[in-house]
Structures are given as structure tokens and as C-alpha cells.
C-alpha positions in Angstrom: 25.1 -10.2 22.9 22.6 -8.4 20.7 18.9 -8.1 21.8 15.9 -6.7 20.1 13.2 -5.6 22.6 9.9 -5.0 20.8 7.7 -2.7 22.9 10.6 -1.8 25.0 9.5 1.7 25.9 6.4 0.3 27.7 5.6 -0.5 31.3 7.7 -3.6 31.6 10.3 -2.8 28.9 11.4 0.4 30.8 12.5 -1.9 33.6 13.8 -4.8 31.5 16.2 -2.9 29.3 18.3 -1.4 32.1 18.8 -4.9 33.5 20.0 -6.1 30.1 22.2 -3.1 29.8 24.0 -3.9 33.0 24.7 -7.4 31.6 26.6 -5.8 28.7 24.0 -6.4 26.0 23.7 -4.3 22.9 20.0 -3.5 22.6 17.7 -2.3 19.9 14.4 -1.0 21.4 11.6 -1.0 18.8 8.5 0.8 19.9 5.7 2.7 18.3 6.4 5.5 20.8 10.2 5.5 21.4 10.1 8.9 23.0 8.3 7.3 26.0 11.6 6.1 27.4 15.3 7.0 27.6 18.1 4.5 28.1 21.9 4.4 28.0 24.4 4.4 25.2 24.1 0.7 24.5 20.4 1.1 23.5 19.4 2.1 20.0 15.8 3.5 19.9 13.9 2.8 16.7 10.3 3.6 15.9 8.4 0.6 14.6 4.9 -0.8 14.5 4.7 -4.5 15.5 1.6 -4.9 13.3 3.6 -4.1 10.2 5.8 -7.1 9.2 8.1 -5.0 6.9 8.9 -2.7 9.9 9.6 -5.7 12.2 11.8 -7.6 9.7 13.7 -4.4 8.8 14.7 -3.9 12.5 15.5 -7.5 13.2 17.5 -8.1 9.9 19.6 -5.0 10.6 20.2 -5.8 14.3 21.0 -9.5 13.7 20.1 -10.2 17.3 20.9 -13.3 19.4 17.7 -12.7 21.3 14.3 -11.1 20.6 11.6 -10.4 23.1 8.1 -9.2 22.3 6.4 -7.0 25.0 4.1 -5.2 22.5 0.4 -6.0 23.1 -2.8 -4.5 24.4 -4.0 -5.6 27.9 -7.8 -5.6 27.9 -10.7 -7.0 25.9 -12.4 -3.8 24.7 -10.8 -3.4 21.3 -12.6 -4.0 18.0 -11.9 -7.6 17.1 -9.9 -6.7 14.0 -7.7 -4.3 15.9 -7.1 -6.8 18.7 -6.2 -9.6 16.3 -3.9 -7.3 14.3 -1.9 -6.2 17.4 -2.0 -9.3 19.7 -2.0 -12.1 17.2 -0.5 -10.8 13.9 1.9 -8.7 15.8 3.2 -11.7 17.7 3.4 -13.7 14.5 5.4 -10.9 12.9 8.0 -11.2 15.7 8.1 -15.0 15.4 8.5 -15.0 11.7 11.2 -12.3 11.7 13.0 -14.3 14.4 12.8 -17.4 12.2 14.0 -15.7 9.0 16.9 -13.9 10.8 18.0 -16.9 12.8 17.4 -15.5 16.2 18.7 -18.1 18.7 16.1 -17.5 21.5 12.8 -15.6 21.3 10.7 -14.7 24.4 7.2 -13.4 24.6 4.6 -12.3 27.2 1.6 -14.5 27.7 -0.6 -14.0 30.7 -2.3 -15.6 33.7 -5.5 -14.7 31.8 -5.2 -17.9 29.8 -6.3 -19.8 32.8 -9.6 -18.0 33.3 -11.5 -18.0 36.5 -10.0 -19.6 39.7 -13.3 -21.4 40.1 -12.3 -23.8 37.3 -9.5 -25.1 39.6 -11.1 -25.0 43.0 -8.7 -24.1 45.8 -5.5 -25.4 44.2 -2.7 -23.7 42.4 -2.7 -23.8 38.7 0.3 -25.2 36.8 1.5 -24.5 33.2 0.0 -27.9 32.2 -3.6 -27.1 33.2 -6.3 -26.6 30.7 -6.8 -23.0 29.6 -10.3 -21.6 30.4 -9.7 -18.0 29.5 -12.8 -16.7 27.5 -12.4 -13.0 27.0 -10.7 -11.3 24.0 -7.3 -10.8 25.7 -7.2 -14.3 27.2 -8.1 -15.9 23.8 -5.4 -13.8 22.1 -2.8 -15.1 24.6 -4.0 -18.7 24.3 -3.5 -18.4 20.6 0.0 -16.9 21.1 1.0 -19.9 23.1 -0.2 -22.1 20.2 1.6 -19.9 17.7 4.8 -20.4 19.6 4.3 -24.2 19.7 3.6 -24.2 16.0 6.9 -22.4 15.3 8.8 -24.7 17.6 7.3 -27.8 16.1 7.8 -26.8 12.5 11.1 -25.0 12.6 12.8 -26.2 15.7 13.0 -22.7 17.1 13.6 -21.9 20.8 10.6 -19.8 21.8 9.7 -19.3 25.5 6.6 -17.7 27.0 6.2 -16.1 30.5 2.7 -15.8 32.0 2.9 -12.7 34.2 0.4 -12.5 37.0 -1.2 -9.1 38.0 1.7 -6.9 37.3 1.7 -3.9 39.6 3.7 -0.6 39.8 3.1 3.1 40.2 2.7 3.8 36.5 0.4 0.9 35.5 -2.7 2.3 33.8 -4.2 -0.6 31.8 -5.3 -4.1 32.3 -6.0 -5.2 35.9 -5.5 -2.0 37.9 -7.7 -2.3 41.0 -4.8 -3.7 42.9 -2.7 -0.8 41.7 -5.3 1.9 42.5 -5.7 0.4 46.0 -2.1 1.6 46.6 -1.6 4.6 44.3 -4.9 6.5 45.0 -4.4 6.6 48.8 -0.8 7.5 48.2 -2.1 10.6 46.4 -4.6 11.3 49.1 -7.5 10.3 47.0 -10.4 8.0 48.0 -11.0 4.8 46.2 -13.8 2.2 46.3 -14.2 -1.3 45.0 -17.2 -3.7 44.6 -15.9 -6.5 46.7 -13.6 -6.7 49.7 -12.8 -10.4 49.1 -11.9 -10.0 45.4 -8.7 -11.9 44.9 -5.6 -10.9 43.0 -2.0 -12.2 42.6 0.1 -9.1 42.1 3.8 -9.2 41.1 5.8 -6.0 41.1 7.0 -4.8 37.7 10.6 -4.8 38.8 10.3 -8.5 39.7 8.6 -9.4 36.4 11.3 -7.5 34.5 13.9 -9.6 36.3 12.0 -12.8 35.4 12.0 -11.8 31.7 15.7 -11.0 31.8 16.6 -14.4 33.3 14.5 -16.3 30.9 15.7 -14.3 27.9 19.3 -14.7 28.7 19.1 -18.5 28.9 20.2 -20.4 25.9 17.6 -23.1 26.0 15.1 -23.1 28.9 13.8 -26.4 30.0 10.2 -25.5 29.4 8.2 -23.7 26.8 6.1 -21.7 29.2 6.5 -20.4 32.8 4.1 -19.0 35.3 5.4 -15.9 37.1 3.3 -16.4 40.2 3.1 -13.6 42.7 1.5 -12.7 46.0 -2.0 -14.0 46.5 -4.0 -11.4 48.4 -7.6 -10.0 48.6 -8.2 -6.3 48.0 -9.4 -6.0 51.6 -6.1 -7.4 52.9 -4.2 -5.1 50.5 -6.2 -2.1 51.8 -5.2 -3.1 55.4 -1.5 -3.3 54.3 -1.8 0.1 52.7 -3.2 1.6 55.9 -0.1 0.3 57.8 1.7 3.1 56.0 -1.2 5.5 55.3 -3.5 5.3 58.4 -5.9 7.8 56.8 -6.3 6.0 53.5 -9.9 6.1 52.3 -10.4 2.7 50.8 -14.0 1.4 50.8 -15.9 -1.6 49.6 -19.5 -1.9 48.5 -19.7 -5.6 49.5 -17.8 -7.7 52.0 -18.2 -10.9 50.0 -19.0 -12.1 46.5 -15.7 -11.2 44.8 -13.7 -14.4 45.5 -15.9 -16.6 43.3 -15.8 -13.9 40.5 -12.0 -13.6 40.6 -9.6 -14.7 37.9 -6.8 -17.2 38.5 -5.1 -16.2 41.8 -3.5 -19.4 43.1 -0.6 -20.1 40.8 2.3 -22.6 41.0 5.5 -21.0 39.8 7.9 -23.8 40.9 9.3 -24.2 37.3 10.5 -20.6 37.4 11.8 -20.8 41.0 13.7 -24.1 40.5 15.2 -23.3 37.1 16.0 -19.6 37.4 16.3 -19.1 41.2 13.7 -16.4 41.2 12.9 -14.9 44.6 10.4 -12.0 45.0 10.8 -9.3 47.5 8.2 -9.3 50.3 5.0 -7.8 48.9 4.7 -5.4 51.9 8.0 -4.0 50.8 6.8 -3.5 47.3 3.6 -1.7 48.5 5.8 0.8 50.4 8.0 1.2 47.3 4.9 2.1 45.2 3.7 4.5 47.8 7.1 6.2 48.0 7.3 6.3 44.1 4.0 8.3 44.1 5.2 10.5 47.0 8.5 11.2 45.1 6.6 12.3 42.0 4.6 14.7 44.2 7.7 16.1 45.8 6.9 14.6 49.2 9.4 12.8 51.5 9.4 9.0 51.5 7.7 7.0 54.3 9.8 4.6 56.3 8.7 1.0 56.9 6.8 0.5 60.1 
């Protein structure tokens, strides 16, 4: 099987591509910075800008892939409007259109939990893929439109296009998007203090290794039952996450300016991922195990021995 991974040298792509390699796929990784990652012999690295259709179609038409996945986007809402639209909206359309013209059998893209907006819109219940989308910042609006773009292509051309809505993806090298849940682990692992506004701020982290596995399973399916899947994750407050970190790092200096006030300000953190679990058999490792993994990744980079689970 031939697969084009757009943005494959990024945070998720660096974990996804080795999974696809192990399954025997021949992979073309198109990235604006291909030097950011190194893979095996089955992976061809190509420099390409997702915002330029001629570059995307050149890569896809040459590779003639069975599958295409787009992981190229900007997490955040601080870009100038034109730049955000060009990358997150036009870039996505370039992938869909290239897939259409080249007869790609299954196209997958990354949406986001951001489309749901604040948890307060849903009360204390888990959101599903069928709920109304309340996301109102730049990034959320771009992802909402991506989901509509995918539907438009499916409806007009009969394409198989599937979206995954990752929750708060976490890992030792995440540096953009929602990173407070990352910094709550990585900063103490480096021996650095860290402070947050609210102890009861809620997140739903999912480890990058887990989300890479999710994308791999969805991508390799011929025709998923649904057009969109919530990844779900582990619902936790930053205060409880800090407590978990201190189980491994008793001297961790994690402080909070306020005990309460964060929960009602939190984005979507109760999420139903039963579609994904039932169809693809996804099971996440215990989050405590992932916290220790991140701590030990940081310690390894610093040349320090790993900690053992308590």
C-alpha cells in the first residue's frame, strides 16, 4: 500500500509514520521541513508546502497513493487571518482536491476537539460527534470549516474522507497549542518551577503515541463507518495532574494562583469516543503510565537515568 503523509515530519507524523512502516506501507512524507525527521528505507522524504496546490498535486500524482493523510496545520489562533486561512483551510482543500484528482481511495485529516468550544455548552455530559459545534476562535473555526469541506467533497464526489478530532495531545516535545498539561509534566521533569492560573482547569490529554495509533487504524481502514471520530482521552484537572507528577517527582514545584475558577473556563473535556473504541478497538494506556513515560523521555534527553513506577 502507498501512503502520502502531508506534514509527516511534525509532532504526530513522527510517531505515525513508523507505525505505517511496520505494516509494510510505502510512504511519501511531504513536509515543509523534511529535515525535522528521519525514517526507514520505505519512506521517501519530499519538501512541499501544503498551501501551494502545484506542490501538493505534484507529490500526490507521482506517488499515486492508496491513502493520504493531512497533518499539516497550525494549532493556535494568533495568526493573521489570511495566513491562517491559507494554511488551515486552503491547505486542507489542496489535499482534498489532489486526492480527488488522483483517485485516492481514502483520505484522512486532523480536526480537533476545539470545534466543540467550551464544556459549559454541554453541562456535565460527554460530547458526541453529532453535537453542535460551538468553537469560536480562529483555530476552532478553521477546523469546523475543514469538517464541512470534507462533507462537501464526500457529497459531491463520493470520496471517502474521514476526520479524527484529537483531544489535548501530549508528549515531551509538544510546543504549540494547548501546552499547560504538557508543561505540568515536562517543566518539573527538568527541575523547573511552573505556575498556572487555576488548579481546577480541566483538560483531556491523550498521549501522542496513542493518537498516532488512532490515525493509523482509521487511515488503514477501507471505508470507516463514520465521517468523524472523537479521540477522547483522560479527563483530569491540572491540580490532579500536578499530584500525579509529584508521585514520581516529590519535589516538583507546581503552583496555582487560584484554587477555583478554571473549570467553567475550560474547553471541552468530557468526550464520548465510543465510535472509535467500538469500531477500531482502541485502548489507551493508563494515563499515569504516560506521565511517567514523558518524565523519563525528558530525563533521557538530559542524560539522567529513568524513574521507576511507584
